[in-house]
N, C-alpha and C positions, 0 to 999 in steps of 0.2 A: 774254716770255722773250727774251733777247739772241740775235741771229742766230747769233753764233759758238757760243754754248752749245747752241742747238738743233741746229745742224749737227754739233757735236762729239758730242752724245749719240747721234744717229742713226748717225753714222759709227762711234762707239765700239761700238755694238751689233753693227755689221757686222764690226768688228775682233775683238771678244771672244767672241761666242757661237760662231761656227764654229771659232774657234781652240781652244775648250775642249771641243768635242765630239769624242770618239774617231772616227777614220777621216777626218772632215772636217779635223781638225787637221794632217793631212799636208800641206795646202796653206796653212799658216799665213802664209807670206810673201805669198801672193796676197790673203788676207783682210786683212792689215795694210795693204798698199798700196791695195787696193780700198776699204777703209773710209776711208782718208785722202783718196782721190780723191772719194768720195761726199760726204764732209764739205766738201771744197773746192767741189764743184759746188753743193751746197745753199747754202753761204755766198754764192757768186757770184750764184745765182738770187735770193737774198733781199736783196742789196745794191743800193742806189740808185745808187751810184757805182762807178767802176772799182776792182777789188780788187787791191791790190799783192801781190807775190809773198810778202812777209813775212807778210801776213795768212793766206795759204794755208798757210804753214808752221805758223803758230800754231794755226789751226783743225785741221789735220792732227795736230799734236802733242797737242792737247787730246783729239781722238778716240782717239789712241793711249793716252793716260792712262786714259780711260774704258774702252777695250777691255782694257788691261792689268789694271785692277781687276776687270773682269768675268771675265777669264781666271783670275786668282788665286782668285776666289771660287768659280767653278764648276770650272775645269779642274784646279786644284791638288789638291783632294780626290780627284778621279777618278784622277789620276796617282798619288797616294800609295796609294790603295786597291788599284789594280791593278799598279802598277809597283815599289813599294818592296820587296815580298816577292820579286818576280821578280829584281830586281837582287841582293838578298842571296843568293838561291839560286844565281844564276849565279856570284857571287863565291865561294861555298862550294864549288861544283863545280870551279872552276878553281884553287882553293887560294890565291887572292889575299887578302892581309890589307890592309884599308884602315882608316884611322883614323875614318871617319865611317860612319853608318848609311845604309841605303837611303832612309829617310824624309828625313833631312837633305839627302841628295843631290837628292832630288826637289824639296824646298823651294828649294834653291839654283838648280836648273835652271829652276824656275818663275819665280823672280825674274829670271833672265837672259832667259827667254822674254818676260816682260812688258816689259823694257827694249828688247828687239829689236822688239816690236810697236810701241812708242812711236816708235822710229827709222823703222820702215817706214811707219807712218801719217804721220809728218812728211814723208817723201819723197813719199808719195801726195798730200798737201796741196800740196806744191811743184809736183808734176806737173800738178795740176788747173788751176792758173792759166794756163799757156801753152796748155793744151788747150781750156779752156772759156771763158776771158775774152776776148771778142771786141770789147769796147768800146774805143774809142780814148781816149788820155789827153786830158783837157780842158785842161790847162794848157800854156801856151807854154813853150819851154825858156828858162832864164835867160839874160840878155844876157851877152856876153863881158866879161871884166874890162877896165877902162879902162887906157889906156897910162900907165905910170909909177905905177901904184897899188901895192898891197901885193905883188902877184906880178909886178911890172913888170920894168924893165930891170936886168940884173945886170952890165952892162959896167963894167970897172974903170977 
């Protein structure tokens, strides 16, 4: 299995499962960022070379996608089961007329939450690189451009 995929699956479980469980989901931002950081850490540990920041963002984003799918599969039915009726009851008591049902509102909020988890896990993957990647860059910096070359003298 690819190192990125393995790290993303493990990080995605950390993002999605606690975010879908009632009461634990109150800390969903922590689970999103934490899952991305764990995915980045696992990818760094499995890599033979220095991991660039972009790869941390990619593995964090993949973890967010996995976590978002887990959240939609587990958390959305729980939210619809317990939240849709409560929302419609609260609207009825307040006298507010809305054009959508409580179930549709829960589905839309679940999709927004999944996108937020992807963004947070990507941020976590970005944060993992400067925190955990301690290897020095093996490559020497490129030489400066030659005089009179493409970006040379612009004197008129």
